[in-house]
C-alpha positions in Angstrom: 13.8 -5.5 -8.7 12.7 -7.7 -5.6 8.8 -7.5 -4.5 7.7 -8.9 -1.1 4.1 -9.5 -1.2 2.3 -9.9 2.3 -1.1 -11.1 3.3 -3.3 -9.2 5.5 -2.0 -10.8 8.8 1.5 -10.5 7.7 1.2 -6.9 7.2 -1.0 -6.4 10.3 2.2 -8.2 12.4 4.8 -5.7 10.8 2.3 -2.5 11.0 1.1 -3.3 14.6 -2.5 -2.9 13.3 -5.0 -5.3 13.4 -6.0 -7.1 10.2 -9.7 -5.7 10.1 -8.5 -2.3 10.6 -6.1 -2.7 7.5 -9.0 -4.6 5.4 -11.6 -1.9 6.3 -9.9 1.2 6.8 -6.4 1.6 5.2 -7.2 -0.4 2.0 -10.1 1.8 1.3 -8.8 5.2 2.2 -4.9 5.1 2.1 -3.8 2.2 0.0 -3.9 2.2 -4.1 -4.8 -0.9 -5.8 -2.0 -1.6 -8.2 0.4 0.3 -6.1 0.0 -0.9 -2.6 -2.0 -4.0 -3.0 -3.1 -6.1 -5.9 -5.9 -8.8 -6.1 -5.2 -12.2 -7.6 -7.2 -12.9 -10.6 -10.3 -15.2 -10.1 -9.9 -14.9 -6.2 -11.0 -12.6 -3.5 -7.3 -12.8 -1.9 -5.5 -9.5 -1.4 -1.5 -9.2 -1.2 0.2 -6.1 -0.2 3.5 -4.9 -1.6 5.5 -4.2 1.3 8.2 -2.0 -0.5 5.5 0.8 -1.5 4.1 0.8 1.6 7.1 1.3 3.8 8.4 3.9 1.4 5.0 5.7 2.0 5.3 5.2 5.7 9.0 6.6 5.7 8.3 9.3 3.3 10.2 9.1 -0.1 10.9 12.8 -0.4 7.5 14.4 -1.5 7.0 17.7 -0.6 3.6 19.2 0.3 3.3 20.5 -3.4 3.7 17.0 -4.8 0.7 15.0 -5.3 1.3 11.1 -5.5 -0.6 9.7 -8.6 -2.0 6.3 -9.0 0.4 5.2 -11.6 3.3 5.9 -9.2 4.5 9.3 -10.5 3.7 12.8 -8.7 1.6 15.7 -9.7 3.7 19.1 -9.2 0.6 21.2 -8.2 
């Protein structure tokens, strides 16, 4: 399983958002820690997981009655 970790600046370049917008808005409202980003132990640095972010942007087949869960599954509600 290949995972691409990106810094905030690299993610901003790919998404065409400012790094500040990603850090202050998207990280707190749309990205889930452990799924979309990870914090390095003993550091304040955050690395974003590109594959999970890209699949959410492109839509991975979730319908309106499926609610994504933090562990990666879905709730059929």
